[in-house]
C-alpha positions as CSV (number, residue, x, y, z in Angstrom):
1,M,-15.9,-4.2,-8.1
2,A,-18.0,-1.0,-8.8
3,A,-17.0,3.0,-9.0
4,V,-19.1,5.5,-8.3
5,A,-18.8,9.8,-8.4
6,V,-20.4,11.6,-5.5
7,D,-20.1,15.4,-5.3
8,F,-22.1,18.1,-3.5
9,P,-24.3,21.1,-4.1
10,D,-21.8,23.4,-2.9
11,Y,-18.7,21.3,-4.7
12,P,-19.8,20.1,-8.1
13,G,-18.0,17.6,-10.1
14,N,-17.5,18.3,-13.9
15,A,-18.1,15.3,-16.9
16,G,-14.1,15.2,-17.3
17,E,-13.8,13.8,-13.8
18,I,-16.2,10.9,-14.8
19,A,-13.7,9.2,-17.2
20,R,-11.0,8.8,-14.4
21,L,-13.1,6.2,-12.7
22,R,-13.0,4.1,-15.8
23,E,-9.2,4.9,-16.2
24,T,-8.3,4.3,-12.8
25,A,-10.3,0.7,-13.2
26,D,-7.8,-0.1,-15.9
27,S,-4.3,1.0,-14.2
28,F,-5.9,-0.8,-10.8
29,D,-6.8,-3.7,-13.3
30,A,-2.8,-3.8,-15.2
31,W,-1.6,-4.0,-11.5
32,L,-3.4,-6.6,-10.3
33,A,-3.0,-9.2,-13.2
34,V,1.2,-8.3,-12.6
35,E,0.6,-8.5,-8.6
36,S,-1.3,-11.4,-8.3
37,V,0.1,-13.6,-11.4
38,G,-3.4,-13.5,-13.2
39,R,-5.0,-15.2,-10.2
40,L,-7.1,-12.8,-9.6
41,S,-9.2,-10.9,-11.8
42,T,-12.1,-7.9,-11.6
43,T,-15.9,-7.4,-13.2
44,W,-16.3,-3.9,-12.8
45,Q,-19.6,-1.6,-12.6
46,F,-19.4,2.0,-13.4
47,H,-22.4,4.6,-12.7
48,E,-21.8,7.3,-15.7
49,Q,-23.1,10.3,-13.6
50,W,-22.5,12.2,-10.5
51,I,-24.6,11.2,-7.6
52,T,-25.2,14.3,-5.7
53,M,-25.7,14.4,-2.0
54,S,-28.6,16.0,-0.6
55,K,-26.3,19.0,1.9
56,P,-23.4,20.8,1.4
57,A,-19.9,19.2,2.3
58,A,-19.3,20.8,5.5
59,D,-22.7,19.9,7.1
60,Y,-21.6,16.2,6.8
61,Q,-18.8,16.7,9.3
62,A,-16.6,14.2,7.8
63,Q,-12.9,15.5,8.9
64,G,-10.6,13.0,10.3
65,F,-10.0,9.3,10.6
66,G,-12.3,7.1,12.7
67,D,-15.9,5.5,12.2
68,E,-17.8,7.8,13.7
69,P,-17.5,11.5,11.3
70,Y,-18.7,9.8,8.0
71,Q,-21.8,7.4,9.4
72,E,-24.3,9.9,7.9
73,L,-22.3,10.6,4.5
74,S,-21.6,6.8,4.1
75,T,-25.7,6.2,4.6
76,E,-26.6,8.5,2.0
77,I,-24.0,7.4,-0.1
78,V,-25.0,3.7,-0.1
79,D,-28.7,4.3,-0.2
80,R,-28.3,6.8,-3.1
81,V,-25.8,4.1,-5.0
82,L,-28.2,1.1,-4.7
83,E,-31.1,3.4,-6.2
84,V,-29.3,3.6,-9.6
85,M,-27.0,0.5,-9.5
86,A,-28.1,-2.7,-9.3
87,L,-25.5,-4.3,-7.2
88,S,-25.0,-7.8,-5.8
89,E,-22.3,-10.0,-4.1
90,L,-20.3,-6.6,-4.4
91,D,-16.7,-7.0,-3.1
92,E,-15.7,-3.5,-3.3
93,L,-17.2,0.1,-4.2
94,F,-14.8,2.9,-4.5
95,V,-16.3,6.4,-4.2
96,Y,-14.8,9.4,-6.1
97,F,-15.2,13.0,-4.8
98,P,-14.9,16.0,-7.0
99,D,-11.4,17.8,-7.3
100,S,-13.5,20.8,-6.9
101,L,-13.1,20.1,-2.9
102,T,-10.3,21.0,-1.5
103,N,-9.0,21.7,2.2
104,E,-7.7,25.1,1.4
105,D,-11.3,26.0,1.2
106,Q,-12.3,24.3,4.7
107,D,-9.2,26.5,7.0
108,L,-8.1,23.3,8.2
109,Q,-5.0,23.5,10.6
110,D,-3.9,19.7,9.8
111,A,-3.4,18.0,6.5
112,Q,-4.4,14.4,8.2
113,Q,-7.6,15.9,9.2
114,S,-8.6,16.2,5.7
115,V,-11.9,17.0,4.1
116,L,-13.4,13.4,3.8
117,P,-9.9,11.6,3.9
118,Q,-11.4,8.4,4.0
119,I,-15.0,6.7,4.3
120,G,-15.9,3.1,4.9
121,L,-19.1,1.2,4.7
122,P,-21.6,2.6,7.5
123,I,-22.3,0.6,10.4
124,R,-25.4,-0.8,10.1
125,E,-27.8,-4.0,11.7
126,A,-27.5,-6.8,9.7
127,A,-31.4,-6.9,10.1
128,T,-31.7,-3.8,8.2
129,F,-28.9,-4.1,5.8
130,D,-27.9,-6.8,3.4
131,Y,-24.2,-6.7,3.6
132,S,-24.1,-9.5,0.9
133,R,-24.9,-6.5,-1.5
134,I,-22.1,-4.2,-0.8
135,R,-19.1,-6.2,1.6
136,N,-16.8,-3.4,1.4
137,M,-16.7,0.5,0.5
138,K,-14.3,3.2,0.5
139,G,-13.8,6.8,-0.6
140,S,-10.5,8.7,-0.3
141,G,-11.3,12.3,-0.7
142,T,-9.0,15.5,-0.1
143,I,-5.9,13.2,1.4
144,S,-5.8,10.8,-1.2
145,K,-5.2,14.0,-3.8
146,R,-2.8,15.8,-2.1
147,N,0.8,16.1,-3.7
148,G,-0.8,14.2,-6.7
149,N,-1.4,10.8,-5.2
150,V,-2.2,8.1,-7.7
151,L,-5.5,7.2,-7.4
152,W,-5.4,3.8,-8.6
153,A,-2.7,2.9,-6.3
154,I,-5.0,4.4,-3.4
155,W,-7.4,1.9,-4.9
156,A,-5.0,-1.2,-4.7
157,H,-3.9,-0.3,-1.4
158,E,-7.7,-0.3,0.2
159,F,-8.6,-3.3,-2.1
160,L,-5.9,-5.5,-0.2
161,H,-7.0,-4.1,3.1
162,A,-10.6,-6.1,2.3
163,L,-8.3,-9.1,1.2
164,G,-7.1,-8.8,4.9
165,L,-3.6,-7.4,4.8
166,Q,-2.7,-4.7,7.0
167,V,-0.2,-3.2,4.8
168,H,0.8,-0.2,6.8
169,G,4.3,-1.8,7.9
170,P,7.0,-2.6,7.5
171,E,6.8,1.2,7.9
172,P,3.9,3.8,7.3
173,T,5.6,4.6,4.0
174,T,5.5,0.8,2.6
175,L,3.1,-0.8,0.3
176,I,1.2,1.6,-1.7
177,D,0.8,3.6,1.1
178,N,-0.3,7.0,1.1
179,M,3.1,8.8,1.9
180,S,6.4,7.8,-0.1
181,S,5.9,4.0,-0.7
182,H,9.3,2.5,-1.9
183,S,7.5,0.1,-4.0
184,F,4.1,-0.1,-5.8
185,A,4.9,-4.2,-5.7
186,V,2.7,-6.3,-2.9
187,S,5.8,-7.7,-0.7
188,A,6.9,-11.2,-1.0
189,W,5.2,-12.1,2.5
190,A,1.7,-10.6,1.7
191,R,1.9,-12.3,-1.8
192,W,2.6,-15.7,-0.4
193,L,-0.1,-15.2,2.3
194,L,-2.6,-14.0,-0.6
195,G,-1.5,-17.5,-2.7
196,W,0.3,-15.4,-5.3
197,L,3.6,-16.7,-4.8
198,D,4.5,-20.3,-4.5
199,D,6.3,-22.4,-2.0
200,D,9.0,-23.1,-4.2
201,Q,9.9,-18.9,-4.7
202,I,11.0,-18.6,-1.2
203,A,14.5,-19.8,-0.2
204,C,13.5,-21.0,3.4
205,I,17.2,-21.0,5.6
206,A,17.7,-22.1,9.1
207,P,20.1,-20.3,10.9
208,S,22.3,-23.6,11.2
209,A,22.6,-23.3,7.4
210,L,24.6,-20.4,7.6
211,P,26.5,-18.7,5.8
212,T,24.8,-19.1,2.7
213,E,24.4,-17.3,-0.8
214,V,20.8,-16.6,-2.7
215,D,19.9,-15.1,-5.6
216,L,16.9,-13.0,-5.8
217,V,14.6,-12.3,-8.6
218,P,13.4,-8.7,-7.8
219,L,9.6,-8.6,-6.7
220,E,9.0,-6.2,-9.9
221,E,10.3,-8.4,-12.3
222,N,8.0,-10.4,-14.9
223,Q,5.9,-12.7,-12.3
224,T,6.5,-15.7,-14.6
225,T,10.2,-15.2,-14.3
226,P,11.7,-18.3,-12.6
227,G,13.7,-17.9,-9.1
228,I,13.3,-17.3,-5.5
229,R,11.7,-14.0,-4.9
230,A,12.6,-14.0,-1.1
231,A,14.8,-15.3,1.4
232,I,13.6,-16.0,4.9
233,V,15.7,-17.0,7.9
234,P,13.3,-18.1,11.2
235,L,14.4,-16.7,14.1
236,T,11.4,-18.1,16.6
237,E,7.6,-19.5,15.9
238,T,6.3,-16.3,14.9
239,S,9.3,-14.0,13.8
240,A,11.8,-13.9,11.2
241,I,14.6,-12.2,8.8
242,L,12.8,-11.4,5.0
243,I,15.1,-10.1,2.5
244,E,14.0,-9.2,-1.0
245,S,15.0,-7.2,-4.5
246,H,13.5,-4.4,-5.8
247,R,13.7,-2.6,-9.1
248,A,12.3,0.5,-10.5
249,I,10.7,-0.9,-13.4
250,G,7.1,-1.5,-14.1
251,H,4.5,0.0,-11.8
252,S,7.3,1.2,-9.1
253,A,9.4,3.3,-12.3
254,N,6.6,5.6,-11.4
255,R,7.8,8.4,-8.9
256,G,5.4,7.6,-6.4
257,F,2.9,9.5,-4.5
258,G,2.8,13.2,-4.7
259,D,6.8,14.5,-4.2
260,G,8.5,10.9,-3.2
261,L,10.7,8.8,-5.3
262,G,8.8,6.0,-4.6
263,I,11.9,3.2,-5.6
264,G,13.5,5.9,-7.1
265,E,14.7,7.2,-11.1
266,P,14.5,4.1,-13.8
267,G,17.7,2.3,-12.7
268,T,17.4,2.2,-9.6
269,Y,17.7,-1.0,-7.9
270,G,18.9,-2.8,-4.4
271,I,17.4,-4.8,-1.7
272,T,15.2,-4.5,1.5
273,V,15.5,-6.4,4.9
274,W,12.6,-6.6,7.6
275,Y,12.2,-8.2,10.5
276,L,8.9,-9.8,10.1
277,D,6.7,-10.6,13.4
278,S,3.4,-12.8,12.2
279,D,2.6,-12.5,16.4
280,E,-0.8,-10.4,16.3
281,T,0.1,-9.6,19.7
282,A,3.5,-7.9,18.9
283,P,3.1,-3.8,20.2
284,Y,3.9,-1.9,17.1
285,D,2.5,1.2,15.9
286,P,2.9,1.6,12.3
287,F,2.0,4.9,12.4
288,T,5.4,5.9,14.2
289,A,8.5,6.0,14.1
290,D,8.9,4.0,16.9
291,D,10.8,0.2,15.8
292,S,11.0,-1.3,19.1
293,A,8.4,-3.9,18.5
294,G,6.4,-5.5,15.4
295,T,7.3,-6.0,11.6
296,R,9.6,-3.5,10.7
297,F,12.5,-2.9,8.0
298,L,15.7,-3.0,8.6
299,Y,18.3,-0.4,7.5
300,A,22.0,-0.6,6.4
301,D,24.8,0.0,8.3
302,T,26.1,2.6,6.5
303,L,22.7,4.6,6.5
304,L,22.0,4.1,10.2
305,D,25.9,5.2,11.3
306,G,25.7,8.5,8.7
307,T,27.9,7.6,6.4
308,R,25.7,7.4,3.6
309,A,22.6,9.6,3.0
310,N,19.1,9.3,3.3
311,Y,16.7,10.2,0.3
312,G,13.2,10.4,-0.3
313,T,10.4,12.5,0.5
314,L,11.0,13.0,4.0
315,A,15.0,12.5,4.0
316,G,15.2,15.6,5.9
317,S,13.2,14.4,8.8
318,G,15.6,12.6,10.9
319,W,13.7,9.1,10.4
320,P,15.3,6.4,7.4
321,I,12.4,6.7,5.4
322,Q,13.6,5.1,2.4
323,P,14.6,1.4,3.5
324,L,16.6,0.5,-0.1
325,V,19.7,-1.6,0.9
326,L,22.3,-0.8,-2.2
327,L,24.9,-2.7,-3.8
328,G,27.7,-3.3,-1.4
329,E,26.1,-2.3,1.7
330,T,25.3,-5.1,4.5
331,V,22.5,-4.9,7.4
332,T,23.1,-6.5,10.9
333,Y,20.5,-7.6,13.3
334,E,21.4,-9.2,16.4
335,S,23.5,-12.2,15.3
336,L,22.8,-11.8,11.8
337,A,24.5,-10.1,8.8
338,I,23.1,-9.8,5.3
339,E,25.3,-8.2,2.4
340,F,24.0,-7.2,-0.9
341,T,27.0,-8.6,-2.6
342,A,26.4,-8.4,-6.4
343,S,23.8,-7.4,-9.1
344,T,23.2,-9.0,-12.4
345,G,19.8,-10.0,-13.7
346,F,19.3,-10.7,-10.2
347,D,20.4,-9.3,-6.6
348,S,23.1,-12.2,-4.9
349,I,23.0,-11.9,-1.4
350,T,25.1,-13.4,1.2
351,I,23.4,-14.0,5.0
352,S,26.1,-15.0,7.9
353,A,26.2,-15.0,11.3
354,K,28.2,-12.5,13.1
355,P,31.5,-14.2,15.0
């Protein structure tokens, strides 16, 4: 890993911001040690000075998303970084932009079209660029700082992309995303795919074995605590129902991004239930509220019928953003019913077939 700070002639950075690189890396490492159960660690390089671009920020026209807007800027950044750092076999380069660069200065109508919302590694021919020197690069600009977003979590989100995770489902507000994440913990399914969760920590329950009870250890609990971390009920060759338990402790006791509540205030707990579809052709767009296909959260019956209020940053939007199922609530999906029945050091659920 490496981290650099990049500014512009018209938007300079200050010396105090340079210290954020190491502070953010320390927070990132603490998160990774917990989530990977020590199975993955990092070695960091830092450049202790600002790297100033050759032109004013607006001249790069790096607004919006997609590859094209940031090609010129990313190319210059990579070339300049390689002039001052001897990088080799680098898995990830994080680029930090100065706090002096703000959307308000740019007269933007849409916050999603932020100045430098994100940049990646420039597209180059393999013959002209040694991709083994820098395998991946990510820079988060003004969009990563709106509402006080947590920088180490932005880095974690992008790093999980580099490991091959989609990280925008079951909903756009889930895992370390840039809206109102319900938890900073990596989901049990993603942990299992990464080799951070063992087979014996997942209860795989055939529909023919229902009804059954399962005690779930919360994902935010110490990773060395023995027990079941997730329950899965297979439906087809590519789909299943997944249930996991959550607590507002550790990293997830953080109030989340900006004004979001994350999992909630300290002491908040519950389970999440989601429909898991591993079919890569499933037509799901995680940036919309359309739950018609693909991996998605399944919400408590009381939340869907309006007898229990939603909460979180977007609680008044009409879209059930906060997926936490509370004690005593039930989630129904087709022929299945999942009830959250008890909570002590772990959370007890009953999975049954609806009559």
